[in-house]
N, C-alpha and C positions, 0 to 999 in steps of 0.2 A: 522478238529478235530487234536487233538494231538494223535499220534499213534507210535507204536515201530518203524515202518519204519521212521517216520519224525524225531524221536530222533536218530536213527542211522545215518541218514543224517546230523543232527546238530552235531553229534560227528565228522564227517568227516569235516564239515565247520570250527569248532573251533581247529582242530588239529593244533599243532604247534604254537598256540597263547595262549590257555587257558592251564593251567597246570592240569595234573593229580594229585590231591592232595592224601596224604597218608590216608590209613584206618590204624589207630592206635590202638593196643590192649592196653587197659589202665589197668595197673597191680592194682592200688590202688582201682579203682572203681570196678573191677572185684572181688577182695577180699571182699570189704565192701558189695556187693550184692550177693556174691557166685554165679557169672554168669560170662559169657565170654562178657565183654563189649568192644565195639569198637567205636571210634570217627571218623567219616569222617571229615578230617581237611579242610574245605573250607575256614577257617580263614588264611590258608596259601596261598591262591590264590594271583595273582599279585595285585589285588585290595582289598585283604582281605575278600572277600565274593564270594559266588556262583553266584551272579547276573551277572557277566561278561559273563556267558554262554548264557543265554537267550538274553541279549543286543546285543551281538556279532552276534548271529545266526540270530536275527531279521534283523539287518542292512546288513549283509552279503547277505541275501536273497533278497534284493531290487533291483529294476531294474536300469538300468543307468539313465533314467529319474528322477525316485524318489531319487537317490543319489544326482543329480544336484539340486533338490529342497531342500535337507537338512533333518534333523530330528528334532523332538522335543520330550521332555519326562517331566514327573513330578516324583519326588522321594524324599524320606526322607533321601536319602544318598547313599545307596549302589548300587541300580540300576542306580543312577546318575553317579557313579564312573564307572560303567560297560559301560554305554552309552558313557561317556567321553573317555575312554580307546578305545573304538571301533572307534569313530570318528577320533581320532588322528591316529590310526592304519590304517584304511581305507582311511583317508584323506577326511572325510565328515564333513560338517558344521552341528553343533548341538546347540540347545538352551534348556537349562535345568532349569526347574521351581522346586524349593525346598521350603518347608515350612520354615518360618522364625525361627521357633522352632528347626531347624536341628542343631546339635552340630556343633560348628566351625571348629572342627577337619575335619569332613566330607566334609564341603564346601571346605575347603583348599585342601583336597585330590581331589576333583572333578575338581578344577582349574588346579592342578598339572597334572592330567592324561590326561585332555583334551587340554591343552596348547592353542595355538592359534586357534584351530578348535571349541572350545566350548564357550558359553557364559551362565553365571549363573544369574537367576532372583530368588529373595527371594520373594515369595508371599503367604500370607495366613498362618494360624496357624496349619494345618493339610494337609495330602497328598490330601485328597479330594478336598480341596480349591486350592491347587497348581494345581491338575489335571484339574480342570475347566479352570484355566488361561492357562494351556497348550493347551487344546483343542480349545479355542478360537484363540490362536496364530496359530495353525495348520490350521484352516479353513481360517483364513486371509492371510496365507502365503503359503498355498499348501504344507507344510512340512508334512513328514510321522511321524505320532505319534507312538513312541515306548513305548508301555504300560508296566509298571513293572510287570504284572501278567496276565491280561485278554486278551492274545494274544497266538495264537497257535504256533507261531515261538518261543516266549519267553518261553512258557511251554516245548517245545521240547528241547530248549537249557538247561533248568534246569534239565529235565530229564536224561541228560548225567551223572549227579551225581551218579544215580541208576546203569547205565551201568557200570561205574568204580567200584562201590562197588561189584557187582557180578562178575566182571572180577578178582578182587583181592582175595576175600575171599574163603577159600577152604572148607567150612562147611555150612549147612543150617542155614539161619537166621530165628529165631523164632519171634524177634519182631524189628520193624524199627520205631524210634522216630523221628518226624518231626516238626519243628516249622511251624506255620499257621499264616500268614498275610493275603495277598490277595489270597494266594492258588496256585500260579504259580509253586512253587517248588513241593509241595504236588501232584498237578495234574500230573506233569511230571514223578515223580518218581513212583506214584501209577500206571501209565500207564505201565511202566517198569515191576514192580513187579508183577502186575496181569497177566502179560505174562510169565515171566521167574521164578518167585518165588512165586506162587499163595498162598502158605501156610503161608507166612510170615504175621503176624498181624501188621498192620500199625496203629500207634497211632498218632493223631494230637494234638499239644499243642499251646495253646493261652494264652497270658498274661491275668490275672484276669480283668485288667481295660479295656480290649478292646476285648471283647468275640463275635466277629462279627460271626463267624460260629456257635458257641454254641448257640447263640440267634436266628440264622436263622433255625437251626434244630429244636429248641424248637417251633418256629412259623410255621414251614413247609414251609418256603419260604425265598429266599435270602433277608435279612433285614438290613437296615441301622440303625446304632447306632448313635445317635446325639451327645452324650457325651462320650468321651473315655479319658483314662489315656495315655498320650503321651509318658511315660518314656520308654517303650520299642519300641523305634521309628522305628525299622526295622520291627516290626510285629503289629503296632497300625494303623489299618485301619477302617474306619467306615463302609465300606461294601465290601464284597468279590466280586470277579469277577462273572459276569453271566454265564461265561463259566467255570470258576474253581469250583463253588459252587456245580453243580450237581455231578461232579466227586469225590469231597470230601464227599459229602453226601452219594454216593452210595458204597464207597469203603473203608472208613476208619473204622477201628474196633472200635475205641473209640476216643472221643475228651475230653481233659481235661484242666481246666483252672489252671494256675500257678501264684501264688501270687508274686508280684513284689518284695517283700522282700525276697522270696525263690530264685528267680532269682539272686538277688544281693549277697545272701549267697554263691550261687553256683559260681558266678564270683570270689569272693574272694577266694574261695577253689581252684578253678582251677588256679589261679594266684600264690597262696602260695605253693600248692602242686605239681603242673605240670608245672608251668612257662608259663602257656597259658593265653594270653589275648583274653578274649571273650567279645564280645558286648552283651547287654541284649538279643537281639532275638537269638544270637547264643548260649546262655547258657540255652535257654528254654527246648530243648530236655534232656539236661543233668539234669536239676533241676527235671524233671518229674520222674527220676529213683526212687526218694524217695516214690513217690505216687504209684508206681508199684512194690515195693520191693518183696512182696509175689509172684506175677504172674511171675516175671523174674527169681526167684531163679533157678539155674541149667541151665539156657537158654542162647541162643546166642543172643546178642542185639547190634544193631547198631544205634548210636545216630548222627545225622547230626548237627555238629557244624558249623552253617551256615555262621558265620562272626566274624571278630576280630576288627571291627572299633570302639573302644572304646576311648572316650575322657578322658584323665587321669584327667582332672579337675572335672570329675563326680564321682571320687572314694570316696570322703567324703560323698557324698549324698548316695552312694551305701552302705557304711559302716553303716550309720545311718539307711537306711531301713533294712539292714540285722540284726542289733541289735534289732530293733523295732520287726521284725518278730520273732526273737528268744525269745522275751519276756525279753530281757536283758536291755532295755532302757525305762525309764518311766518319764513322765513329771507330775508335780503336781503344783497346786497354794497352797502354804504354807502360813498359817496365823501366822505371828510372833508377839508376844507381844512386844510393842515399849518400851524395857527396856534393859539395859545393860546385856549381858550374855545370851540372847535369842538364838542367833546363836550357841553359844557353847554348850547350853543345846540340841539344835536340833541335832548338830554333835555328841555329846557324848551319848545321851539317844535314839535318833531314829535311827541313821545310825549304821550299824554294821562295824566291821573291814574291810570288803571286799566291802561295798558300796562306789561308788565314785561320787562326785558331778561334772557333766560335764557341767551344765548351770545354771546360776544363775542371775536373774534380780530382783532388789529391790530398791525402793525409800522410804526413810523415811517421814512419814507423821505426823507432830507434833500434829495435832488436833484429832488423833484417838489413841486409846489405843492398836489397832492391825493394822498391814499393811501386805499386800499380797507380796509375792515373787513368781516368776515363777522358779521352780527348776527342773533341769534334772538330774535323778540319774541312773548311770550304774551299773548293778548288775554282779556278777561273775556267778551266776546261776539263772535260772527263778524261782526256788523253793523259792528264798530268797524275792519274792515280797510279798506274804501274810503276812509274818512276819513284814515286813517293813511297810506295810499299817496299820497293828494292832497297832504297836508302834506309828505311826504318830497320829492315832486317839486317843490312849490312853492318849498320852501327850498333846493333844489339838493343834496339829499343822496342822491337815488335813483341807484343804479348799475344793479342787476339783481335781479329777483325769482327766488329759487332754487328754490321749490317746484315750479315748472313746468319746471325744467331738470334732468331725471333724472340726467344724468351728474355735474353738479356736486353735485347734492343728495345723491347716494349716497355721496359723499365726506364729507359732514358728518354725516348721520344714519344 
């Protein structure tokens, strides 16, 4: 099992290799929520996430014979980087299986951190598919499988995040907000807090599109989800670990789902206001503050910013998701009369001075009196939507609202 003693031992194992990351007081967030808000900055680790802790501790604890046979792992990115770094540092051969959907930035980082000691294999669309391939490799080659979360040594390594927090802070912590994927970080940190800070309320956060823990709690057993949204790649797992699930089930105060659009909005806020580059999973705990604004007022809150491996090429998608979440971007099928001046009429009579056309697809069809165009409109405030919709219908331009039509909408966005 993961224990306080095993976590203290892990802290000794990683000393001098893994950084003690800052616990930063966040002035802008503290003022917004009228609370004392702190971020545990695991995005500032050498591999830009906490995953190096568990990976290094697991490999450090292997016997000489096990080290000679090498290690294998499966990961969506951050655990892979931790394993790669540990392999290079400890001079151990490792094979790393990653989903094909992993951002290129993370794949490149894994190769850089592992150098000549690691080989990367891209298999499957999800972590679970990559994990199956890694398990087959492990059985055929007698390598040690370094699981990203369902392993006691890994959980113990992740628990060192909690030891650092409690060593730094000089006041009682009322709330601890944690991202939940497979549950390794949560299990390790829960073990520390239930022993050293038992009055702290620990809140687990999952992406709305991958609610493995929430679903399991509702069904009363650890449950696999067949279809998940992989956008929050660092926390999108189909099933939690059989070792981590009972710990999370028994000790988390609450589990909340965070919309992917809300996560994107938070990522942009962190970048624009604090110059922090957070990955989607890293922003989970911070996005959750909005959902708990009343409860945390006047309280001391620690959010674990778990990682900063964000691919810059995803920023446009994140901006799009954030605008959709805020109700500022809307897509329509607009029916234009096939006559001169129809577009001018739409712009002049339907759109207000602050409405902006950001997407337009139209093909003239000579055999019809009207033709459809796909139009994306960005608003300056969400309250402008209903008046826009009214004018569109009143003037006879409205065809269909696409934001509420998942099948059509997914073809555009």
